[in-house]
C-alpha positions as CSV (number, residue, x, y, z in Angstrom):
1,M,-4.2,-20.8,-8.8
2,K,-1.2,-18.3,-7.9
3,V,-3.3,-15.7,-6.7
4,I,-5.6,-17.9,-4.4
5,L,-2.6,-19.4,-2.7
6,H,-0.9,-16.0,-2.0
7,Y,-4.2,-15.0,0.1
8,I,-4.4,-18.3,1.5
9,K,-0.5,-18.0,3.1
10,P,-1.5,-16.1,6.3
11,F,-3.7,-18.3,7.2
12,I,-1.6,-21.7,7.3
13,P,-1.1,-21.9,10.7
14,R,-4.8,-22.0,11.0
15,M,-5.2,-24.3,8.4
16,S,-2.5,-26.7,9.7
17,L,-4.0,-27.0,12.8
18,G,-7.8,-27.7,11.2
19,I,-6.0,-30.4,9.0
20,F,-4.5,-32.4,11.6
21,I,-8.2,-32.1,13.3
22,K,-10.0,-33.2,10.3
23,F,-6.8,-36.3,9.5
24,V,-7.7,-37.4,13.6
25,G,-11.4,-37.3,12.6
26,A,-10.6,-39.3,8.9
27,V,-9.0,-42.0,11.3
28,M,-11.9,-42.1,13.6
29,E,-13.4,-43.0,11.0
30,L,-11.7,-45.6,9.9
31,F,-11.6,-47.4,12.9
32,L,-14.7,-48.0,13.1
33,P,-15.6,-50.9,10.5
34,W,-12.3,-52.7,11.1
35,I,-13.4,-52.5,15.2
36,L,-16.7,-53.9,14.4
37,S,-15.0,-57.0,11.8
38,H,-12.6,-57.4,15.1
39,L,-16.1,-57.5,17.2
40,V,-17.6,-60.4,15.1
41,D,-15.1,-62.6,14.1
42,D,-13.2,-62.3,17.5
43,I,-15.0,-61.4,20.5
44,V,-18.8,-62.2,20.3
45,P,-17.8,-66.1,19.9
46,L,-16.2,-65.6,23.1
47,R,-19.3,-64.9,24.5
48,D,-17.8,-62.6,27.4
49,M,-19.8,-59.7,27.9
50,G,-17.1,-57.4,29.2
51,L,-15.1,-57.2,26.1
52,I,-18.3,-57.0,24.0
53,L,-19.3,-54.3,26.4
54,F,-15.5,-52.6,25.9
55,W,-15.0,-53.0,22.3
56,G,-18.4,-51.9,21.7
57,G,-18.2,-48.5,24.0
58,M,-14.5,-48.0,21.5
59,M,-16.9,-47.9,18.5
60,I,-19.4,-45.0,20.2
61,L,-16.1,-43.4,21.5
62,A,-14.7,-43.1,18.2
63,A,-18.0,-41.7,16.5
64,V,-18.2,-39.5,19.0
65,M,-14.6,-38.3,18.1
66,A,-15.2,-38.3,14.6
67,L,-17.8,-36.3,15.0
68,V,-16.7,-33.6,17.1
69,T,-13.5,-33.2,15.6
70,N,-14.9,-33.0,11.7
71,I,-17.3,-30.3,13.5
72,V,-14.7,-28.0,14.8
73,A,-12.5,-28.8,11.7
74,N,-14.5,-27.8,9.1
75,R,-15.8,-24.2,10.9
76,M,-12.2,-23.2,10.9
77,A,-12.0,-24.2,7.9
78,A,-15.3,-21.6,7.2
79,W,-13.6,-19.0,9.4
80,V,-10.6,-19.4,6.8
81,A,-12.3,-19.3,3.6
82,Q,-14.5,-16.4,5.0
83,H,-11.5,-14.1,5.7
84,T,-10.0,-15.3,2.7
85,T,-12.4,-14.2,0.8
86,Q,-12.6,-10.7,2.4
87,A,-9.0,-9.9,1.7
88,L,-9.2,-11.1,-1.8
89,R,-12.7,-9.0,-2.2
90,H,-11.3,-5.7,-0.4
91,D,-7.6,-6.0,-2.7
92,L,-10.1,-6.4,-5.9
93,F,-12.0,-3.8,-5.2
94,E,-9.1,-1.0,-4.1
95,K,-7.5,-2.2,-7.3
96,I,-11.0,-1.6,-9.8
97,S,-10.7,1.9,-7.9
98,Y,-7.6,2.7,-9.0
99,L,-8.0,1.8,-12.4
100,S,-7.6,4.2,-15.1
101,C,-10.7,5.0,-17.7
102,S,-9.4,3.1,-20.3
103,Q,-8.8,0.1,-18.3
104,I,-12.5,-0.1,-17.2
105,D,-13.2,0.2,-20.7
106,S,-11.3,-2.6,-21.4
107,Y,-12.6,-4.7,-19.0
108,S,-16.6,-3.4,-18.9
109,I,-18.5,-2.9,-15.7
110,P,-20.4,-5.7,-15.6
111,S,-17.8,-8.0,-16.2
112,L,-15.7,-6.3,-12.8
113,E,-18.7,-6.6,-11.1
114,S,-19.5,-9.8,-12.2
115,R,-15.5,-10.7,-10.9
116,L,-16.0,-8.5,-7.6
117,T,-19.4,-11.6,-6.4
118,S,-19.3,-14.2,-8.6
119,D,-15.8,-14.7,-9.1
120,T,-14.8,-14.2,-5.6
121,Y,-17.8,-16.5,-4.0
122,N,-16.2,-19.4,-6.7
123,V,-13.5,-19.3,-4.8
124,H,-14.7,-18.8,-1.5
125,Q,-16.3,-22.3,-2.3
126,M,-13.4,-23.9,-3.3
127,I,-11.5,-22.9,-0.6
128,G,-14.0,-24.1,2.3
129,M,-14.3,-27.4,0.0
130,M,-10.6,-28.1,-0.2
131,Q,-10.1,-27.9,3.5
132,R,-13.2,-29.7,4.1
133,M,-13.1,-32.2,1.6
134,G,-9.8,-32.0,0.4
135,V,-8.0,-33.9,2.9
136,R,-10.6,-36.0,4.5
137,A,-11.8,-37.8,1.2
138,P,-7.6,-38.9,-0.2
139,I,-7.6,-40.0,3.6
140,L,-10.6,-42.0,3.6
141,L,-9.7,-43.0,0.3
142,L,-5.9,-44.4,1.1
143,G,-6.4,-45.3,4.6
144,G,-9.8,-47.8,3.2
145,I,-7.3,-49.2,0.5
146,L,-4.6,-49.9,3.4
147,I,-6.9,-51.6,5.6
148,T,-8.8,-53.6,3.3
149,L,-5.5,-54.9,2.4
150,T,-4.4,-56.1,6.1
151,L,-8.5,-57.7,5.7
152,D,-8.6,-59.5,2.5
153,P,-5.9,-59.1,0.2
154,V,-7.5,-60.9,-2.9
155,L,-11.0,-58.8,-2.6
156,T,-9.1,-55.3,-2.1
157,L,-7.7,-56.2,-5.2
158,V,-11.0,-56.7,-7.4
159,L,-11.7,-53.3,-6.1
160,V,-7.9,-51.4,-6.6
161,C,-8.9,-52.6,-10.3
162,T,-11.4,-50.1,-10.6
163,L,-10.1,-46.9,-9.8
164,P,-7.9,-46.9,-12.3
165,F,-10.4,-45.9,-14.6
166,L,-12.3,-43.3,-12.0
167,A,-8.7,-41.8,-11.6
168,V,-9.2,-41.1,-16.0
169,L,-12.6,-39.7,-15.5
170,V,-11.7,-37.8,-13.2
171,Y,-8.8,-36.1,-15.0
172,C,-10.6,-36.1,-18.6
173,V,-14.0,-33.9,-17.1
174,S,-11.8,-32.0,-15.4
175,K,-9.7,-30.9,-17.9
176,R,-12.7,-30.0,-19.9
177,G,-14.8,-28.4,-17.2
178,I,-11.9,-25.4,-16.3
179,P,-12.2,-23.6,-20.0
180,L,-16.4,-24.6,-20.1
181,Y,-16.8,-23.0,-17.0
182,V,-14.3,-20.1,-18.3
183,G,-16.9,-19.0,-21.0
184,L,-19.9,-19.6,-18.9
185,Q,-18.7,-16.8,-16.6
186,Q,-18.0,-14.6,-20.1
187,G,-21.9,-15.6,-20.7
188,V,-22.6,-14.5,-17.4
189,D,-20.5,-10.8,-18.2
190,A,-22.6,-10.3,-21.2
191,M,-26.2,-11.0,-19.2
192,V,-25.4,-9.0,-16.4
193,R,-24.6,-5.8,-19.1
194,T,-27.5,-6.5,-20.7
195,V,-30.0,-6.1,-16.8
196,R,-27.2,-2.8,-16.0
197,E,-28.1,-1.5,-18.8
198,N,-31.7,-2.4,-18.9
199,I,-32.2,-1.3,-15.4
200,S,-30.6,2.2,-15.8
201,G,-32.1,2.8,-19.2
202,I,-35.7,1.9,-17.7
203,R,-37.1,5.4,-18.5
204,V,-36.3,5.7,-22.1
205,I,-37.2,2.1,-22.9
206,K,-41.0,2.9,-21.3
207,A,-41.2,6.4,-23.1
208,L,-40.0,4.6,-26.5
209,S,-42.2,1.6,-25.9
210,K,-39.0,-1.0,-26.4
211,T,-40.0,-3.0,-23.3
212,E,-41.1,-6.4,-25.5
213,Y,-37.1,-5.4,-27.5
214,E,-35.7,-5.6,-24.3
215,R,-37.3,-8.7,-23.1
216,E,-36.1,-10.1,-26.1
217,R,-32.5,-9.1,-25.8
218,F,-32.8,-9.9,-22.5
219,A,-33.9,-13.3,-23.0
220,K,-31.3,-14.4,-26.3
221,V,-28.3,-13.3,-23.3
222,N,-30.3,-15.2,-21.2
223,G,-30.1,-18.2,-23.9
224,E,-27.0,-18.3,-24.3
225,V,-25.9,-18.6,-20.2
226,V,-28.2,-21.6,-19.9
227,R,-26.3,-23.0,-22.7
228,R,-23.8,-22.9,-21.3
229,E,-24.1,-23.5,-18.0
230,K,-26.6,-26.0,-20.2
231,K,-23.1,-27.7,-21.8
232,A,-20.9,-27.5,-18.6
233,G,-23.8,-29.2,-16.1
234,I,-23.5,-32.2,-18.9
235,T,-20.2,-32.6,-18.7
236,M,-20.0,-32.8,-15.1
237,A,-23.3,-34.6,-14.8
238,L,-21.9,-37.7,-16.3
239,T,-19.3,-37.7,-13.7
240,N,-21.6,-39.3,-10.7
241,P,-23.5,-41.7,-12.8
242,M,-20.0,-42.9,-14.9
243,M,-18.2,-43.2,-11.2
244,N,-21.7,-44.9,-9.9
245,L,-21.5,-47.7,-12.1
246,L,-17.9,-48.7,-12.3
247,L,-18.3,-48.6,-8.5
248,N,-20.9,-50.5,-8.3
249,V,-19.7,-53.1,-10.8
250,G,-16.8,-53.8,-8.5
251,L,-19.2,-53.5,-5.4
252,T,-21.0,-56.9,-6.9
253,L,-17.3,-58.1,-7.9
254,V,-16.6,-58.1,-4.3
255,I,-19.4,-59.6,-3.2
256,V,-19.5,-62.7,-5.4
257,V,-15.5,-63.3,-4.6
258,G,-16.4,-62.5,-0.8
259,A,-18.9,-65.1,-1.1
260,F,-17.2,-67.6,-2.7
261,R,-14.0,-67.1,-0.3
262,V,-16.4,-67.5,3.0
263,N,-17.6,-70.8,1.7
264,A,-14.4,-72.2,0.7
265,G,-13.1,-70.9,4.5
266,L,-10.7,-68.6,3.7
267,S,-12.2,-65.4,4.7
268,Q,-14.8,-64.6,7.4
269,A,-18.0,-63.2,7.5
270,G,-16.9,-60.1,9.9
271,K,-14.4,-58.9,7.6
272,I,-16.8,-59.6,4.7
273,I,-19.3,-56.6,6.7
274,A,-15.7,-54.9,7.4
275,F,-14.8,-54.2,3.7
276,L,-18.4,-53.7,2.5
277,S,-18.3,-50.8,5.0
278,Y,-14.6,-49.7,3.6
279,F,-16.4,-50.2,0.3
280,T,-19.0,-47.9,0.9
281,I,-16.5,-45.3,2.5
282,I,-14.6,-45.5,-0.4
283,L,-17.3,-44.6,-2.8
284,N,-18.3,-41.9,-0.8
285,A,-14.6,-40.4,-0.6
286,M,-14.6,-40.8,-4.9
287,M,-17.7,-38.9,-4.6
288,A,-16.6,-36.3,-3.1
289,I,-13.2,-36.0,-5.4
290,T,-15.0,-35.7,-8.0
291,R,-17.2,-32.5,-6.2
292,I,-13.9,-30.7,-5.4
293,F,-12.6,-31.2,-9.1
294,V,-16.1,-29.6,-10.4
295,M,-15.5,-26.8,-7.5
296,C,-11.8,-26.6,-8.4
297,S,-13.0,-25.7,-12.2
298,K,-14.8,-23.2,-11.2
299,G,-12.7,-21.6,-8.5
300,I,-9.6,-22.0,-10.5
301,A,-11.6,-20.0,-13.5
302,S,-12.2,-18.0,-11.2
303,G,-8.8,-16.9,-9.6
304,A,-8.0,-16.6,-13.1
305,R,-9.8,-13.6,-13.8
306,I,-9.9,-12.2,-10.6
307,Q,-5.5,-12.6,-11.0
308,E,-6.1,-10.7,-14.5
309,V,-7.5,-7.3,-12.9
310,L,-5.3,-7.7,-9.7
311,E,-2.0,-8.2,-12.2
312,T,-3.3,-4.9,-14.4
313,P,-0.4,-2.5,-14.6
314,E,-0.9,0.9,-13.4
315,D,-1.0,2.9,-16.9
316,L,-1.3,6.4,-16.1
317,H,2.2,7.1,-14.1
318,V,3.7,10.4,-12.8
319,T,6.9,11.7,-14.1
320,P,8.1,14.6,-11.2
321,M,9.6,17.6,-13.0
322,E,10.0,20.7,-12.0
323,P,7.1,23.8,-12.5
324,E,7.8,26.0,-15.5
325,D,6.9,29.7,-14.8
326,S,4.0,30.6,-16.9
327,P,1.1,33.3,-16.8
328,Y,-1.9,30.6,-17.6
329,H,-3.6,28.6,-14.8
330,V,-4.7,26.3,-17.4
331,V,-3.0,24.9,-21.2
332,F,-4.0,23.1,-24.0
333,D,-1.1,23.2,-26.9
334,H,-2.5,20.4,-30.1
335,V,-3.9,18.1,-28.1
336,S,-5.6,15.0,-29.7
337,F,-7.4,12.0,-28.0
338,S,-8.9,8.9,-29.8
339,Y,-11.4,6.4,-27.2
340,S,-10.8,3.9,-30.1
341,K,-7.3,4.4,-31.0
342,T,-8.8,4.7,-34.8
343,E,-10.9,8.0,-35.1
344,P,-10.3,11.0,-33.0
345,S,-12.5,12.2,-30.7
346,V,-10.6,16.2,-30.3
347,E,-7.8,16.9,-32.4
348,D,-5.3,19.5,-32.3
349,I,-7.0,21.5,-29.3
350,S,-5.0,24.8,-28.1
351,F,-6.4,27.2,-25.4
352,R,-4.4,29.0,-22.7
353,L,-6.3,30.6,-19.0
354,K,-4.9,32.7,-17.2
355,P,-6.6,32.8,-13.4
356,G,-9.8,35.1,-13.1
357,E,-10.3,34.3,-17.1
358,T,-13.3,32.1,-18.6
359,L,-14.2,29.8,-21.7
360,G,-16.7,28.9,-22.7
361,I,-16.6,25.8,-25.1
362,I,-19.9,25.2,-27.4
363,G,-20.5,22.3,-29.7
364,A,-22.6,19.8,-31.3
365,T,-23.1,16.5,-29.0
366,G,-20.0,14.5,-29.2
367,C,-17.8,17.1,-30.1
368,G,-15.6,16.6,-27.9
369,K,-16.8,18.7,-24.3
370,S,-16.4,16.1,-22.1
371,T,-13.5,14.3,-23.4
372,L,-12.0,18.1,-22.8
373,M,-13.1,17.6,-19.6
374,A,-11.7,14.0,-19.2
375,L,-8.1,15.2,-20.4
376,L,-7.8,18.2,-18.3
377,M,-8.8,15.9,-15.0
378,R,-6.2,13.2,-16.2
379,L,-8.8,10.3,-16.3
380,Y,-7.5,9.9,-19.7
381,D,-3.6,10.3,-21.0
382,A,-3.4,12.5,-24.3
383,D,-2.6,10.7,-27.4
384,S,-0.6,13.9,-28.7
385,G,-0.2,18.0,-27.6
386,L,0.4,19.2,-24.2
387,I,-1.7,19.7,-21.1
388,Q,-0.5,22.0,-17.8
389,I,-2.0,23.4,-15.2
390,G,-0.3,26.0,-13.1
391,G,2.8,26.0,-15.3
392,R,3.1,21.5,-14.5
393,K,2.8,19.1,-17.2
394,L,-0.1,17.0,-15.8
395,N,1.3,13.9,-16.2
396,S,4.3,15.3,-13.6
397,I,0.9,15.8,-9.9
398,P,0.4,13.0,-8.1
399,L,-3.2,12.0,-9.6
400,D,-4.8,12.6,-5.7
401,E,-3.9,16.2,-5.4
402,L,-4.5,16.6,-9.7
403,H,-8.2,15.6,-8.6
404,E,-8.1,17.8,-5.5
405,K,-8.2,20.8,-7.5
406,F,-11.3,20.2,-8.9
407,G,-14.9,19.8,-8.3
408,V,-16.5,18.0,-11.1
409,V,-20.1,17.1,-12.1
410,F,-21.1,14.5,-14.9
411,Q,-23.6,14.5,-17.7
412,N,-24.3,11.3,-15.5
413,D,-23.1,11.1,-12.1
414,V,-24.6,9.6,-9.4
415,L,-26.3,9.9,-6.2
416,F,-26.3,7.1,-3.4
417,A,-28.9,5.9,-0.7
418,D,-27.9,8.3,1.5
419,T,-29.2,11.8,2.9
420,I,-28.9,14.8,0.9
421,Y,-26.1,16.2,3.6
422,E,-23.9,12.9,3.1
423,N,-24.3,12.9,-0.8
424,I,-22.7,16.9,-0.2
425,D,-20.2,16.2,2.0
426,F,-19.4,12.7,0.3
427,G,-17.3,11.6,3.3
428,R,-15.0,14.8,3.5
429,H,-16.6,15.5,7.3
430,L,-17.2,19.3,6.4
431,P,-18.7,21.4,8.9
432,P,-22.4,21.9,8.5
433,E,-22.2,25.9,7.8
434,D,-20.2,24.8,5.2
435,I,-22.6,22.4,3.7
436,E,-25.5,24.4,3.9
437,K,-23.5,27.3,2.1
438,A,-22.6,24.9,-0.9
439,A,-26.3,24.4,-1.0
440,R,-27.3,27.4,-1.7
441,C,-24.6,28.3,-3.9
442,A,-26.0,25.7,-6.3
443,Q,-29.7,27.0,-6.3
444,A,-30.7,24.2,-4.3
445,M,-31.4,24.9,-0.6
446,D,-35.3,26.3,-1.2
447,F,-36.4,22.7,-1.9
448,I,-34.1,21.0,0.0
449,S,-36.2,23.4,3.1
450,A,-39.4,22.4,1.7
451,L,-38.5,18.5,3.0
452,P,-39.8,17.5,5.7
453,D,-36.2,16.8,6.9
454,G,-33.9,19.4,5.2
455,L,-30.7,18.0,4.7
456,Q,-31.5,14.8,6.3
457,H,-33.9,13.7,3.6
458,M,-33.0,10.1,3.0
459,L,-32.2,9.7,-0.6
460,T,-33.1,6.4,-2.8
461,A,-30.3,4.8,-4.9
462,K,-29.4,6.9,-7.8
463,G,-31.7,9.9,-6.2
464,T,-35.1,8.7,-8.1
465,N,-37.4,10.4,-5.0
466,L,-36.2,13.6,-6.8
467,S,-36.1,15.4,-9.9
468,G,-34.2,15.9,-12.5
469,G,-33.4,19.0,-12.0
470,Q,-32.8,18.7,-8.2
471,K,-30.5,16.0,-8.6
472,Q,-28.7,18.2,-10.4
473,R,-28.5,21.1,-7.8
474,V,-27.7,18.6,-5.3
475,L,-24.6,17.4,-7.9
476,V,-23.5,21.0,-7.9
477,A,-23.5,21.3,-4.3
478,R,-21.0,18.1,-4.0
479,A,-18.9,19.6,-6.6
480,G,-18.9,23.0,-5.0
481,G,-18.7,22.0,-1.2
482,L,-15.1,22.4,-0.5
483,P,-13.1,24.7,1.5
484,G,-11.6,28.2,0.2
485,N,-12.9,31.4,-1.3
486,F,-11.0,31.9,-4.6
487,N,-12.8,31.3,-7.8
488,S,-10.3,32.0,-10.3
489,G,-12.0,30.6,-13.9
490,R,-14.4,28.7,-15.5
491,L,-14.4,26.2,-18.1
492,L,-17.8,26.3,-19.1
493,L,-18.7,23.0,-21.7
494,R,-22.1,23.5,-23.4
495,P,-24.0,22.2,-26.8
496,G,-24.1,24.3,-29.7
497,L,-26.2,27.7,-29.7
498,P,-26.9,29.4,-31.9
499,H,-23.9,31.9,-32.0
500,R,-21.3,33.7,-33.9
501,R,-18.4,32.4,-34.5
502,R,-15.5,34.9,-33.6
503,P,-11.8,34.8,-34.4
504,A,-9.6,33.6,-31.9
505,E,-7.8,36.7,-30.2
506,G,-5.6,37.2,-26.6
507,P,-4.2,34.7,-25.0
508,A,-7.4,32.0,-25.1
509,G,-7.0,30.4,-28.3
510,G,-9.7,28.8,-30.4
511,I,-11.3,25.1,-31.2
512,P,-11.0,24.5,-34.9
513,G,-14.5,23.9,-35.8
514,H,-16.3,25.0,-32.7
515,H,-18.5,27.5,-31.8
516,Y,-17.0,29.5,-29.0
517,H,-17.2,32.2,-26.2
518,H,-14.0,33.7,-26.0
519,H,-12.3,34.4,-22.7
520,R,-13.0,37.5,-20.4
521,P,-12.2,38.1,-17.4
522,A,-14.4,36.4,-14.2
523,G,-17.8,38.0,-13.6
524,Q,-18.2,40.0,-17.3
525,F,-18.7,36.8,-18.9
526,H,-22.2,35.6,-19.5
527,P,-23.0,32.4,-20.9
528,P,-26.5,31.5,-23.0
529,R,-29.1,30.7,-21.0
530,G,-29.8,26.5,-20.1
531,P,-29.6,24.5,-17.4
532,H,-26.0,23.6,-16.2
533,L,-25.5,20.0,-15.1
534,G,-23.1,21.1,-12.5
535,T,-20.0,23.2,-11.6
536,G,-16.8,22.4,-10.2
537,R,-13.8,23.7,-8.8
538,G,-10.1,23.5,-7.0
539,Q,-8.3,24.6,-4.8
540,R,-5.2,26.7,-5.1
541,T,-3.6,30.1,-2.9
542,G,-2.7,33.7,-3.9
543,L,-5.1,34.0,-6.9
544,R,-7.7,36.6,-7.1
545,R,-11.3,36.6,-6.2
546,P,-14.0,37.6,-9.5
547,R,-15.3,40.6,-9.3
548,A,-18.6,39.7,-9.4
549,P,-19.4,36.4,-10.6
550,A,-21.8,35.6,-13.7
551,E,-25.9,35.2,-12.5
552,N,-26.6,32.0,-14.2
553,L,-24.1,30.3,-12.8
554,P,-23.5,29.7,-8.3
555,S,-20.7,31.6,-7.2
556,I,-18.9,28.0,-5.6
557,P,-15.0,29.3,-4.7
558,G,-12.1,27.3,-6.0
559,N,-9.9,27.6,-8.8
560,C,-11.0,25.8,-11.6
561,E,-15.2,25.3,-12.0
562,I,-15.7,22.3,-14.9
563,T,-20.1,23.0,-16.3
564,D,-20.9,20.1,-18.7
565,G,-23.7,21.2,-19.7
566,I,-26.4,19.3,-21.7
């Protein structure tokens, strides 16, 4: 709830005005039955048409004012809810964008997606309803009780006797409802994760004829969501019938007692009519309060999930320190890392690369090649050991500055539903000639030129209207589409291929248990033939350009090129 109050705070003046207008509208509604009672009991018996028209006009005026004020207040409430949720959703998206990879892994992507969508929607609904009904309903409830006291205290006492039972009912339902809705959202997270996995892996599913298996898997998680939704719904569904029962019992008692009092001459017909109108108002107010509690149960549960993400502390801290004089551009010194913190993904890795040198790392799938790339870019922090770039420890380089040094294509990288040009540019506002140059370097210009719109060809989501090889070339062009004309080093990560094991020699130390190509000066390294998912690069001035780049790799400017092969 704290995070919701924080985002509502800037809109308090507008909310206050809306609450005041809502208050005026509620008061006008409360006056209508009172005017009716006065008209029936005091004015009509006088047979004065002028007074009858006057008080009839007052009723119409009160009804119109109630309508107008409610419309204006509801529009203001909607505006506040929209802008509050917009700010909340913006900050939540920004926070998710800056979460470390380990933090994203701990939350899971489907959970973050549901917090950004369904949870913010629940908060939006709660804020809107609290302004629309959270003010009006209590005023109508308390105001109706106070006015009925002036009409007939005995009948009011009969009505008030039912209210404690209603209050206990609302409290019990809301207390049980919040944890139920928290569990429901967790079930939704699991369902979203299953749907996401199914859609992204649809080709594999069809190729292995596992469509029926996936249907069963979805049916299982969908059934769990339905079970939790049913449990929460049943709990909340008990509220309205129970309230109706209690209020109908109260209404019956009021009618019976009121009839006896009219026959005894202790009350008037107009007061009984007004009293029944007020009873309806109080009934609707109590029902509205119940709906408020239900919506608040959802909103508070969702707000807690959002707050959990927003308050997640930063775990990749930058420690400023002076760079060291080093002849090596990239240094891994006894680096170890584990995703699970139990079984190591990479263990005791050491190598050194001078500017202009190339190191090819070859190993079986899962041996840690991609992990080395992730550690080098500080997507994760190493558990032990030292990583340096240009004589600077990795944790002393600001992340934005560090990532600008690389152009990277991951194994499962994504193309967006935009033109090829925009996918290569990626918001960097590069000159058209640089875009075209990057495409040529990635050997993508031939098929791009054959397309009807060339670089302006529109891609579908994830680039599904391109072949696998074409997508990879566009991704390589994106990674290489940065300014600069230096190519000072490559780190080549490829699956294990038949290759003669060499001992470690020279400045590039070996990686135990892996096949590797010893570093050679750039331009003399010839990697094994085969496809590459991508090449990246970074920027640094004062570095020499290789004499002749490898034939099988595009010559992309930069200072650290990474290829993660498949």
